[in-house]
C-alpha positions in Angstrom: 3.0 24.8 -27.5 5.2 26.5 -24.0 5.7 25.4 -20.9 8.5 22.2 -20.3 7.4 19.2 -20.3 8.1 17.7 -16.8 10.2 14.8 -18.5 12.4 14.4 -14.7 11.4 13.8 -11.5 9.6 16.3 -11.7 6.6 16.7 -9.0 5.8 20.0 -7.0 5.2 19.6 -3.4 7.3 20.6 0.3 8.2 16.8 1.3 10.2 17.1 4.5 11.0 19.3 7.8 13.5 21.5 9.9 14.2 19.7 12.9 15.8 16.6 14.2 13.3 13.7 15.6 11.8 14.5 18.5 8.6 12.4 20.2 8.2 15.3 22.6 7.6 17.9 19.7 4.4 18.8 18.8 2.9 18.6 15.5 1.1 20.5 13.3 -2.7 19.9 12.2 -1.1 19.5 8.7 -0.9 16.5 8.3 -4.2 15.2 10.4 -4.8 11.7 10.6 -8.4 12.2 8.4 -6.7 12.9 5.9 -4.0 10.9 5.2 -6.7 7.7 6.6 -8.5 9.5 3.7 -5.6 9.0 1.6 -4.8 5.3 2.4 -8.3 4.0 1.4 -8.1 5.4 -1.7 -5.8 3.5 -2.8 -5.2 3.0 -6.4 -2.7 -0.1 -7.0 -5.5 -2.0 -5.6 -7.9 0.1 -7.4 -6.4 -1.2 -10.7 -4.1 -4.4 -9.7 -3.6 -5.3 -13.1 -2.8 -1.8 -14.8 -0.5 -1.5 -11.6 2.9 0.8 -11.3 5.6 -1.3 -10.2 9.0 -1.4 -10.8 9.9 -4.5 -9.2 12.0 -6.5 -11.1 9.8 -10.0 -12.5 11.5 -12.9 -13.5 10.0 -13.9 -16.9 10.1 -10.2 -18.4 9.2 -10.0 -21.6 12.1 -7.3 -23.5 9.5 -5.5 -24.6 8.5 -4.4 -20.9 12.3 -4.0 -19.2 12.6 -0.8 -17.8 14.3 2.3 -18.8 17.7 2.8 -19.0 17.4 6.1 -16.7 15.2 3.9 -13.8 18.1 1.0 -14.6 20.4 0.3 -11.0 23.4 3.5 -10.9 24.9 3.1 -6.8 28.2 3.9 -6.5 30.2 3.2 -3.2 31.9 6.1 -3.1 34.4 7.1 0.1 32.2 8.8 2.5 32.9 12.8 2.5 32.2 15.2 5.9 29.6 17.4 4.6 30.7 21.3 4.0 29.3 23.2 7.6 26.2 25.1 6.9 26.2 28.9 9.3 24.1 28.7 12.6 20.0 27.6 12.5 18.7 30.6 14.0 15.6 27.6 15.6 13.9 30.5 17.3 13.6 32.2 14.1 12.5 29.4 11.8 10.1 26.8 14.3 6.8 28.3 15.3 4.5 26.7 18.6 2.8 24.5 17.4 -0.8 24.8 18.6 -2.2 21.4 19.5 -0.3 17.8 19.1 -0.9 15.3 16.9 -2.1 11.8 18.0 0.1 8.6 16.3 -1.8 8.8 12.4 -0.5 5.3 11.5 -0.8 2.4 14.5 0.7 -0.7 15.5 -0.1 -4.4 16.2 -1.4 -5.3 19.1 -0.2 -8.4 21.0 -2.5 -10.4 18.9 -1.3 -9.0 16.0 -3.9 -6.9 14.5 -4.1 -3.5 13.7 -4.9 -1.0 16.3 -6.4 2.2 14.1 -7.1 2.1 10.6 -8.0 0.1 8.0 -7.0 -3.4 7.7 -4.3 -3.3 4.6 -3.0 -6.2 3.0 0.5 -6.1 1.5 -0.3 -7.6 -1.6 2.0 -5.6 -3.0 5.5 -6.9 -2.1 5.2 -10.1 -4.4 7.7 -12.2 -2.9 11.6 -11.1 -2.0 12.3 -9.9 -4.9 11.0 -6.6 -3.8 14.0 -5.2 -2.1 15.8 -5.8 -6.3 14.4 -2.8 -8.1 15.7 1.1 -8.3 13.8 4.2 -10.1 11.4 5.9 -8.2 9.6 3.6 -6.1 5.9 3.3 -5.9 3.1 5.7 -5.0 -0.1 4.8 -2.3 -1.8 8.1 -4.0 -1.7 11.5 -3.6 -2.6 13.6 0.1 -4.8 16.0 -0.4 -3.4 19.5 -1.1 0.1 18.2 -2.1 1.5 17.8 -5.7 1.6 15.4 -8.5 5.5 13.3 -9.1 5.2 14.5 -13.1 8.0 12.1 -14.5 6.6 9.1 -12.5 2.8 9.8 -14.1 4.3 9.7 -16.8 6.5 6.9 -16.4 2.8 4.4 -14.1 1.3 5.8 -18.3 4.8 3.7 -20.0 5.0 0.7 -18.2 0.8 0.3 -18.9 0.5 1.0 -22.3 3.7 -1.6 -23.4 2.2 -3.8 -20.8 -0.7 -3.2 -22.8 0.4 -3.5 -26.5 2.5 -6.9 -25.2 -0.2 -8.7 -23.7 -3.4 -7.4 -26.7 -2.8 -9.7 -29.9 -4.8 -11.0 -32.2 -8.0 -9.2 -33.4 -9.5 -9.0 -29.3 -6.4 -7.5 -29.4 -6.2 -4.6 -31.4 -10.0 -3.9 -30.6 -8.9 -3.4 -26.8 -6.4 -1.1 -28.3 -8.6 0.9 -30.0 -11.1 0.8 -27.3 -7.8 2.5 -25.0 -7.0 4.9 -27.3 -10.2 6.4 -27.7 -11.1 7.1 -24.0 -9.6 10.3 -23.5 -11.2 11.0 -26.5 -14.8 9.4 -25.6 -14.5 12.1 -22.6 -13.3 15.0 -24.1 -16.5 14.7 -26.6 -18.6 13.5 -23.2 -17.3 16.9 -21.5 -17.9 19.6 -24.4 -21.7 18.1 -25.0 -22.5 18.4 -21.0 -20.5 21.7 -20.4 -22.9 23.0 -23.9 -26.0 21.9 -21.8 -25.4 23.4 -18.7 -24.7 26.9 -20.2 -27.4 27.0 -22.2 -29.3 26.1 -19.1 -27.5 29.5 -17.4 -29.6 31.4 -19.1 -31.6 34.8 -19.0 -35.2 34.5 -18.4 -36.2 37.2 -21.9 -40.4 38.4 -21.4 -40.7 40.2 -17.7 -43.3 42.4 -17.0 -43.0 44.6 -15.1 -44.3 45.0 -11.7 -45.8 48.5 -12.0 -48.0 47.1 -14.8 -48.5 43.6 -13.2 -49.8 45.3 -10.3 -51.8 48.0 -12.3 -50.2 50.9 -11.1 -50.9 53.7 -12.7 -48.8 56.4 -11.1 -45.7 57.0 -12.5 -44.3 57.4 -9.0 -45.9 54.4 -7.9 -44.5 52.1 -10.5 -41.4 53.4 -9.2 -41.2 52.6 -6.2 -43.1 49.4 -6.8 -40.5 48.0 -9.0 -37.6 49.9 -6.5 -38.8 47.8 -3.8 -39.5 44.2 -6.0 -35.7 45.3 -7.2 -33.4 45.5 -3.8 -36.4 42.1 -2.2 -34.9 39.6 -5.1 -31.9 41.1 -5.4 -31.0 40.2 -2.0 -33.7 36.5 -2.5 -31.2 35.7 -4.6 -28.0 36.0 -3.4 -28.9 34.7 0.5 -29.4 31.5 -1.4 -26.1 31.2 -3.6 -24.8 32.0 -0.4 -26.0 29.6 1.6 -26.2 26.3 -1.5 -22.2 26.9 -1.0 -21.4 27.1 3.3 -24.1 24.3 3.6 -23.2 21.8 0.9 -20.1 22.2 -1.1 -17.3 25.2 0.2 -15.2 24.9 -3.2 -18.6 25.9 -4.9 -17.5 29.8 -3.7 -16.2 32.7 -6.0 -14.4 32.3 -10.4 -12.9 28.6 -9.4 -9.9 29.5 -12.0 -7.1 30.1 -10.1 -7.4 26.8 -7.9 -7.7 25.3 -12.0 -4.4 26.7 -12.2 -3.3 25.7 -9.3 -3.7 22.2 -10.3 -3.0 22.3 -13.4 0.2 23.0 -12.4 0.0 19.8 -10.5 -1.2 20.3 -7.2 -4.1 17.9 -5.7 -7.6 19.6 -4.1 -9.5 17.1 -3.7 -13.3 17.7 -3.8 -12.5 20.6 -6.1 -14.2 19.2 -8.9 -16.8 17.4 -7.2 -20.4 16.3 -8.2 -21.7 18.5 -5.1 -19.3 21.6 -6.4 -20.7 20.8 -9.8 -24.3 21.0 -8.5 -23.5 23.4 -6.3 -21.6 25.7 -9.3 -24.5 25.7 -11.1 -27.2 26.4 -9.3 -25.7 28.8 -7.3 -24.1 30.1 -10.7 -27.3 31.0 -11.8 -29.1 32.5 -8.5 -25.5 35.1 -8.7 -26.3 36.5 -11.7 -29.7 37.2 -10.7 -29.4 38.7 -8.1 -27.4 41.3 -10.1 -24.4 41.4 -8.4 -21.3 43.0 -10.0 -20.2 39.1 -11.2 -20.8 37.0 -14.1 -20.4 33.6 -15.2 -18.2 32.7 -18.0 -15.3 33.0 -15.1 -16.9 30.3 -13.4 -18.7 27.9 -16.3 -14.4 27.1 -16.8 -14.6 25.1 -13.2 -18.0 24.2 -14.6 -16.0 22.6 -17.3 -13.3 21.3 -15.3 -16.3 19.8 -12.9 -17.8 17.1 -16.0 -14.6 16.0 -17.5 -13.0 14.9 -14.1 -16.3 13.1 -13.1 -15.9 11.8 -16.9 -12.7 10.0 -16.0 -13.6 8.5 -13.2 -15.4 5.9 -16.0 -11.8 5.5 -17.4 -9.1 4.6 -14.9 -6.2 4.9 -17.3 -7.1 8.5 -17.1 -8.4 8.4 -13.6 -5.3 6.8 -12.0 -2.4 9.2 -13.9 -2.6 12.2 -12.6 -0.1 13.9 -15.0 -2.6 12.5 -18.2 -5.7 13.5 -15.9 -4.2 17.4 -16.3 -4.5 17.1 -19.9 -7.9 16.6 -19.9 -8.7 19.1 -17.9 -6.5 21.6 -19.7 -8.9 20.9 -22.2 -12.2 21.0 -20.9 -11.5 24.4 -19.9 -11.2 26.0 -23.0 -14.4 24.1 -23.4 -15.7 26.2 -20.9 -14.8 30.0 -22.3 -15.5 28.5 -25.8 -19.2 28.4 -24.3 -18.6 31.3 -21.9 -18.0 33.7 -24.8 -19.0 31.9 -28.8 -15.2 31.5 -29.1 -14.4 28.0 -29.0 -10.5 29.0 -30.6 -10.5 31.5 -27.9 -10.9 28.9 -25.7 -8.0 27.1 -26.8 -6.2 30.3 -26.2 -7.4 31.0 -23.4 -6.2 28.0 -21.8 -2.8 28.3 -23.3 -2.0 31.4 -20.9 -3.4 31.7 -18.8 -3.8 28.0 -17.1 -2.2 25.2 -18.7 1.4 24.5 -16.6 2.3 21.6 -19.6 0.3 22.1 -22.9 2.4 20.0 -25.4 0.6 19.6 -29.0 -1.9 17.2 -28.4 -3.4 18.7 -25.6 -3.7 21.3 -28.3 -5.3 19.1 -30.9 -8.1 18.1 -27.4 -8.8 21.3 -26.3 -10.3 22.3 -29.6 -11.9 19.0 -30.1 -13.6 20.2 -26.5 -13.9 23.6 -27.6 -15.9 22.7 -30.6 -18.0 20.3 -29.5 -19.1 22.3 -26.3 -19.5 25.1 -29.0 -21.3 23.2 -31.5 -24.5 21.7 -29.0 -24.3 25.2 -26.9 -25.1 26.6 -30.6 -27.4 23.2 -31.4 -30.0 23.7 -28.1 -29.8 28.5 -29.3 -30.7 29.7 -25.8 -31.1 33.2 -26.8 -33.6 32.1 -30.1 -31.4 34.4 -31.9 -28.6 31.9 -33.5 -25.9 33.9 -31.5 -24.2 32.0 -28.7 -23.7 34.5 -26.3 -26.5 37.1 -26.1 -23.4 40.2 -26.2 -22.3 39.1 -30.0 -22.6 42.2 -32.7 -21.8 42.9 -35.3 -19.8 45.9 -37.3 -20.5 46.8 -40.9 -18.1 50.3 -40.8 -14.9 50.5 -40.1 -12.8 52.3 -38.5 -9.8 55.9 -38.8 -6.6 56.2 -38.5 -7.3 59.6 -36.3 -9.3 56.9 -34.2 -5.8 55.3 -33.3 -5.4 57.9 -30.2 -8.6 57.3 -28.3 -8.1 53.5 -29.0 -4.8 54.2 -27.3 -6.6 56.5 -24.8 -8.7 53.6 -24.2 -5.7 51.4 -23.4 -4.3 53.5 -21.1 -7.8 53.6 -18.9 -8.2 49.9 -19.2 -4.3 49.3 -17.8 -5.1 51.9 -14.9 -8.8 50.0 -13.9 -6.5 46.5 -14.5 -4.6 47.0 -11.7 -6.8 49.3 -9.6 -8.7 47.4 -9.2 -6.3 44.4 -8.4 -5.2 46.3 -5.5 -8.2 47.6 -4.3 -9.6 43.6 -4.4 -7.2 42.7 -2.6 -7.0 45.6 0.1 -11.2 44.5 0.6 -10.1 40.8 0.7 -7.3 41.3 3.3 -10.0 43.4 5.7 -12.4 40.6 5.3 -10.3 37.9 6.8 -10.1 40.9 10.0 -14.0 42.1 10.3 -16.5 41.7 12.1 -19.1 40.3 8.8 -15.5 37.5 9.0 -17.2 34.9 10.7 -20.4 35.4 8.6 -20.8 35.0 4.6 -24.1 34.6 4.8 -24.6 37.9 6.4 -22.1 39.3 4.1 -23.3 38.7 1.1 -27.2 40.2 2.1 -25.0 42.7 3.2 -23.2 43.7 -0.4 -26.7 42.1 -2.7 -28.8 44.7 0.1 -26.0 47.9 -1.0 -26.0 46.6 -5.2 -29.9 46.9 -5.4 -30.1 50.0 -3.9 -27.3 51.5 -6.1 -27.7 49.5 -8.9 -31.8 50.6 -9.6 -31.5 54.4 -9.9 -29.0 54.0 -12.6 -31.0 52.3 -16.3 -27.6 51.0 -16.7 -26.5 49.4 -13.8 -30.2 48.0 -13.6 -30.0 46.3 -16.3 -27.7 42.4 -16.7 -25.1 42.7 -17.5 -24.9 40.8 -20.8 -27.9 42.9 -21.8 -26.2 45.7 -20.8 -22.7 44.6 -22.8 -24.5 44.4 -25.8 -26.3 47.4 -25.5 -23.1 49.0 -25.6 -21.7 47.0 -28.4 -24.1 47.5 -30.8 -24.1 49.5 -33.6 -27.6 52.3 -33.2 -28.4 51.4 -36.7 -28.9 48.0 -35.5 -31.4 48.9 -32.1 -35.1 48.8 -32.2 -35.7 49.4 -28.7 -33.1 51.9 -27.2 -34.8 51.3 -23.7 -31.5 52.3 -22.1 -31.7 55.8 -24.8 -28.0 55.4 -25.5 -28.6 56.3 -29.2 -30.6 60.1 -27.9 -28.7 62.8 -30.0 -28.3 66.2 -29.6 -27.9 68.0 -25.6 -29.5 63.8 -24.3 -26.1 62.8 -25.0 -24.7 64.9 -22.4 -26.5 63.4 -19.6 -25.9 59.8 -21.4 -22.7 60.0 -21.0 -22.9 61.1 -17.5 -24.9 58.1 -16.6 -22.2 56.1 -18.3 -19.5 57.5 -16.5 -21.1 56.9 -13.4 -21.8 53.8 -14.3 -18.8 52.4 -15.0 -17.2 54.2 -11.5 -20.3 52.4 -9.0 -19.2 49.3 -11.2 -16.1 49.2 -10.7 -16.3 49.7 -6.4 -18.9 46.9 -6.2 -16.7 44.7 -8.5 -13.5 45.0 -5.8 -15.9 44.5 -3.4 -18.3 41.6 -4.7 -15.2 39.8 -6.3 -14.3 38.0 -3.1 -17.9 37.1 -1.9 -19.0 33.1 -0.7 -21.0 32.8 -3.7 -19.6 31.4 -7.3 -18.5 35.1 -8.8 -16.7 35.6 -11.7 -14.6 38.6 -13.2 -14.7 38.2 -16.4 -18.2 39.9 -17.6 -18.3 43.1 -15.4 -14.7 44.3 -16.7 -15.8 43.7 -20.6 -19.2 46.0 -18.8 -17.0 48.8 -16.8 -14.8 48.4 -19.9 -17.6 49.0 -22.0 -19.3 51.9 -20.7 -16.3 54.0 -20.4 -15.9 53.2 -24.2 -18.7 53.7 -25.1 -19.1 57.2 -23.2 -15.5 58.3 -25.0 -17.3 56.8 -27.9 -20.3 59.9 -27.7 -17.8 61.9 -26.9 -15.5 61.5 -30.2 -18.9 61.2 -32.2 -20.3 65.0 -31.1 -16.2 66.4 -31.6 -16.6 65.3 -34.9 -20.3 66.1 -36.0 -19.6 69.6 -34.6 -16.2 69.4 -36.7 -17.4 68.1 -39.8 -14.6 70.2 -42.2 -11.5 69.9 -39.5 -8.2 68.4 -40.2 -8.1 65.4 -38.4 -11.7 64.5 -40.0 -10.8 64.5 -43.8 -10.6 60.9 -44.3 -14.6 60.8 -42.9 -17.3 60.3 -46.3 -19.7 63.1 -46.3 -23.4 61.9 -45.1 -22.6 58.6 -43.4 -21.0 58.4 -40.2 -17.8 58.7 -39.9 -17.9 57.4 -35.6 -19.3 53.6 -34.6 -19.5 54.6 -30.6 -20.5 50.1 -30.6 -16.4 49.6 -31.3 -15.4 51.8 -28.6 -17.3 49.9 -25.7 -15.8 46.7 -27.5 -12.3 48.1 -27.6 -12.5 49.6 -24.3 -14.0 45.8 -23.1 -11.1 44.5 -23.8 -8.5 47.4 -23.0 -10.4 46.3 -19.5 -9.8 43.1 -19.1 -6.5 42.7 -20.8 -6.0 45.5 -18.0 -7.1 43.2 -15.3 -6.0 39.8 -16.3 -3.1 40.7 -18.3 -4.2 38.5 -21.4 -2.9 39.4 -24.3 -4.3 37.1 -27.5 -6.8 35.0 -25.8 -8.1 38.4 -25.4 -7.9 39.6 -29.3 -9.8 36.0 -30.1 -12.7 36.5 -28.4 -13.1 40.1 -28.9 -12.5 39.0 -32.8 -15.4 36.1 -32.7 -17.3 37.8 -30.6 -17.8 40.7 -33.4 -16.8 38.7 -36.4 -15.1 41.8 -37.1 -11.0 41.7 -39.0 -11.1 44.9 -39.4 -11.4 46.1 -36.1 -8.0 43.2 -34.9 -5.2 46.4 -35.2 -7.4 48.5 -32.7 -7.9 45.5 -30.2 -4.7 44.4 -30.5 -3.1 48.4 -30.2 -5.4 48.7 -26.8 -5.1 45.5 -25.2 -0.6 45.7 -25.3 -1.2 49.2 -23.8 -3.4 48.2 -21.2 -0.9 45.3 -20.2 2.5 47.6 -20.6 0.2 50.2 -17.9 -1.1 47.0 -15.7 2.2 45.7 -15.8 3.5 49.2 -14.0 1.2 48.2 -11.3 2.1 44.9 -10.7 3.6 42.2 -12.9 0.2 39.3 -10.9 -3.2 39.5 -12.7 -6.5 39.2 -10.9 -6.0 35.3 -10.5 -1.9 35.1 -10.1 -3.7 37.7 -7.2 -5.8 35.4 -5.7 -2.9 32.2 -6.3 -1.0 34.6 -4.1 -3.2 35.5 -1.6 -4.5 31.6 -0.8 -0.6 30.8 -0.1 -0.8 28.0 -3.2 2.5 27.2 -3.5 2.4 27.7 -7.4 5.6 28.4 -9.5 4.7 29.7 -13.0 6.9 28.7 -15.1 6.7 31.6 -17.8 7.2 33.9 -14.1 10.5 35.7 -15.0 10.2 38.1 -11.5 14.4 38.3 -10.3 15.5 35.5 -8.5 17.7 36.9 -5.4 21.5 36.3 -7.2 22.8 34.5 -3.4 24.0 29.9 -3.0 21.5 28.1 -2.4 22.9 26.9 0.7 21.9 30.5 2.3 18.1 28.9 2.0 17.9 25.3 2.1 17.2 23.7 5.1 20.2 22.7 5.8 21.5 18.6 7.1 21.4 19.9 10.9 17.7 20.7 11.2 16.4 18.2 8.3 14.6 15.2 9.6 16.8 12.2 8.7 16.1 8.3 8.1 19.4 6.3 8.2 19.5 3.2 6.0 19.3 0.8 9.4 18.5 0.5 13.0 14.7 1.3 12.4 11.7 -0.4 14.2 8.3 -0.5 13.5 7.9 1.4 16.5 10.2 4.0 16.0 8.9 4.1 12.8 5.7 5.3 14.3 7.3 7.1 17.1 8.8 9.2 13.9 5.5 10.0 12.5 3.9 11.3 15.3 6.4 13.7 16.6 7.4 14.6 12.7 4.1 15.9 11.0 6.6 16.7 7.5 5.5 14.8 4.4 8.5 12.9 3.6 12.1 12.5 5.2 15.3 11.6 3.4 17.3 9.0 3.8 21.2 8.8 4.0 23.1 6.1 5.2 24.1 7.0 8.5 24.6 9.8 11.1 28.2 10.4 10.2 28.4 10.1 6.8 25.6 11.0 5.7 24.9 9.5 1.9 22.1 10.2 0.2 20.7 7.0 -0.3 16.5 8.3 -1.2 13.2 9.8 -0.4 10.3 8.4 1.2 6.7 9.8 1.6 4.8 10.0 4.8 2.3 8.7 3.0 4.0 5.8 1.6 6.0 5.1 5.1 2.2 5.0 6.6 0.3 2.5 4.8 4.2 0.0 4.6 4.0 0.5 8.4 -0.1 -0.2 8.1 0.4 -3.3 6.1 3.2 -4.6 8.0 1.3 -4.7 11.4 -2.0 -5.7 9.8 -3.7 -9.6 9.0 -1.6 -10.4 6.5 1.6 -10.1 8.3 1.1 -9.1 12.4 4.6 -8.3 11.9 5.1 -6.9 16.2 6.2 -3.8 16.7 9.8 -4.3 17.5 10.6 -5.8 14.1 13.6 -4.8 12.1 12.7 -2.4 10.3 15.7 -0.8 7.5 16.1 0.7 3.5 19.5 -1.1 2.5 19.9 -4.1 1.0 20.5 -6.7 3.9 22.0 -10.0 2.4 21.5 -12.4 6.0 18.0 -10.5 6.9 14.9 -12.4 6.8 11.8 -10.9 4.4 9.4 -12.5 6.2 10.5 -11.7 10.0 11.5 -8.2 8.5 10.6 -5.0 6.4 12.3 -4.0 2.8 11.3 -0.1 2.7 12.9 0.2 -0.7 10.3 -0.6 -2.8 8.3 3.3 -1.1 11.9 4.8 -1.3 12.6 6.9 -4.3 16.1 5.7 -4.7 16.3 8.4 -7.5 15.4 12.3 -7.0 16.6 15.5 -8.0 19.9 16.5 -7.3 22.5 19.3 -6.9 25.4 20.0 -5.8 25.0 22.2 -2.2 27.3 24.7 -3.9 24.8 26.0 -6.6 23.0 29.2 -6.8 19.6 30.0 -6.4 18.6 31.3 -9.4 19.6 26.8 -10.7 17.1 25.9 -8.3 13.8 28.1 -9.6 14.9 28.0 -12.8 14.5 23.9 -12.8 11.3 23.6 -9.8 9.7 26.4 -12.1 11.3 25.1 -16.0 10.4 20.7 -14.3 7.7 21.2 -12.2 9.8 19.3 -8.8 8.8 18.5 -4.8 11.5 18.7 -4.0 15.9 19.4 -4.3 18.4 17.7 -2.6 21.7 19.1 -2.6 24.8 17.0 -2.0 28.5 17.3 -1.3 30.2 14.3 -3.1 27.1 11.7 -2.4 26.3 13.6 1.4 23.5 14.9 1.8 23.6 18.3 2.6 20.6 19.9 3.0 16.5 20.0 1.1 15.1 22.4 -0.6 11.1 21.8 -1.0 8.6 23.3 -3.8 6.9 25.4 -0.8 10.0 26.9 0.4 11.4 27.5 -3.9 8.0 30.1 -3.5 8.5 32.0 0.1 12.1 33.0 -1.8 10.0 34.4 -4.5 7.1 36.1 -2.4 9.9 37.4 0.0 12.1 39.4 -3.1 8.6 41.4 -3.5 8.6 43.0 0.0 6.7 40.0 2.0 6.7 39.2 5.0 9.4 36.3 5.1 12.5 36.9 5.5 15.5 35.0 3.9 19.3 34.4 3.7 20.3 34.2 7.0 22.3 31.1 6.5 19.3 28.4 8.5 16.8 27.9 6.2 13.7 29.1 6.3 10.3 27.7 7.8 9.1 24.5 6.1 5.6 23.7 5.4 4.1 23.0 8.4 1.0 25.1 7.0 -2.5 25.0 6.3 -2.6 27.8 4.5 -3.3 26.8 1.5 -5.7 24.6 2.6 -8.1 27.6 4.7 -7.2 30.0 2.2 -9.5 27.5 0.0 -11.6 25.9 2.2 -12.2 27.9 5.5 -14.7 31.5 4.9 -12.2 34.8 4.7 -11.6 35.9 8.3 -12.3 33.2 10.0 -9.8 31.7 13.2 -10.4 28.0 13.2 -6.7 27.9 14.8 -4.6 27.6 12.1 -2.1 30.6 10.9 -0.7 30.8 8.0 3.4 30.3 7.6 3.6 34.0 6.2 2.1 35.4 9.0 4.3 34.0 11.3 7.3 34.9 10.2 
């Protein structure tokens, strides 16, 4: 089990803002009304009133349903202390000019008491005059797009749901209801494994093709070559065009491999529609076209996205899973294991891949669930037998010979080459991605795919190793020559012909490196796992042939003394699989899961040690170029606020007061003195996703924190037909004993009254550790109860990025730019390089 349990006010997204309320200030498009309207319309609390998360004090509550102790009231009346003065705020450096005014996303009632804008929202959550009598994390309407979940709230909601279920379910029917509830997750996992196996079997390589020269009855060899060349290029361009059109017109979320986004989602980030039905359909069909195009890409990584889409759609049939974001991520972790299981025929490797690469929170129960889902997916794929050979994947091989001690040296060399390949590939791919955003092709992703497909086909065809489909190429490179009956690639040639084979292998490896660097990042479904394996297998097989020739020419050399006579001493295929493992380890920086996947591909336990050595060396060499693997690099490139809880990078040794947003620059709400109209104007003026609540503007005693979405919903409820309160209605965030709750609005049920707080003198290292280990979305800093500042998850991400030489600058006493941007939205949705008015906060700084 890895990762710390999100057991304390965990969540993860920036939530507040660094400026005083100013109605005349233009707002950011980050909180556009369309997203928030969709969020309010999709209210999970109303959808499932029986198991809704509520922290109200109920009049008749059985002892088994009492709230946990940590949710009980624990306020203290301490004397107000003036907050310590912060360094001056550099407002001109921290805040950028916003491009357009944000029209109000909250509508107040008109004179007749009806809402002017937005859906009618009935305040059926208030439940009477005892709503204010609650403490704790408050209620949730839902999560906005591109925000992070509140881990502790989700798990608290699940515990309360189970208490309600077990207290009300009595008798035989009650026990059956409990069993059905407990079995829902297993039904979803088994169904997701079955569906993943079916889809993986359908994404297959057609067999039994005829050459166009034979089909058109072309007699001359030159004519056949020209005809086949032309049709090869035409079909490659056509299939690439189909994949690109599908992605652009129907689901932008289906592009790339999807693993960086899945890793971000499992870390607690919300990306709506990324795992929807259209994403599944387009990803599956687009992957067929992309693989058929002959581009240097693979289907293994995208299959993880396909499996997660299957699980996400199936969870919609189970409200207990679909309405809880924390449990949903447990199921998605298991589904990701199924994706790797069907990609490599490696169920154990899939579980380890999910554990090592993807999952942010991976308890023991999730490992067991991942194992079941991966096993079901592999069994389903085996039942379909897509290759009619009994193999789960085309390049699954077996070895009958072992290895010798002197081969440790070439195996180590392969590890070094793999690390160099991984480091250089990541740098070149990121350079191309940055260039692509500003190039003239930026606004024409389909044209870019067409040009790449054309150039790839023209380059691939003359080299017989590059002309072959990737899975077939990897199989031929892995296979022993004794087991090859039809050597179409001429890879087992002996004598002088071996020199030409070595040259073609190295040429294919170099050109494949260049083409894969360009291809990974196009607007089509594309993975990098199989191309990396193919490149590693190419240079591995070349080195194996060199060693084989050397041993054949000097059989009596002392170094070859352990070789038996009349028995092949060197197996070049083993060098190919070790080279593939080293390349994959260098580009992804994974270790254990790669070793297990390669072991399950070969079934040769004797080669586990050489694979381990090569992967270990490739990771060491790759880490010399940078700690990030290819998926982490794309997360950073797309500016997703993902904080890896296993990251051990250096944190600036400075007080957190130097990077937090000071109280003077926060848009805060006081406990009293508000009306519906003033709250409405605040939301119009400020685009931020949440606001700290203090007692008054003088003492700044922290009372809690309220999210923008909950604030919007409460205002809509108060002005809808249910209550129809006028805009002058008083609004408060603290107990008012003389207030008439029928004529006022108490927002405490929607406020987080127990946020995580730290002393303002804490170190940045402690704060970063809490964000990483607990999955927090924000931390408030206080001095004896008085609010001093705030730090959000995005802020921490910017700070850590700045330590690696990024463009942001921190530590000058004024805090850093907050989440007024759509950088992560642009990285996910927009076509690379397309300028639509949104600019990254990092680019702005």
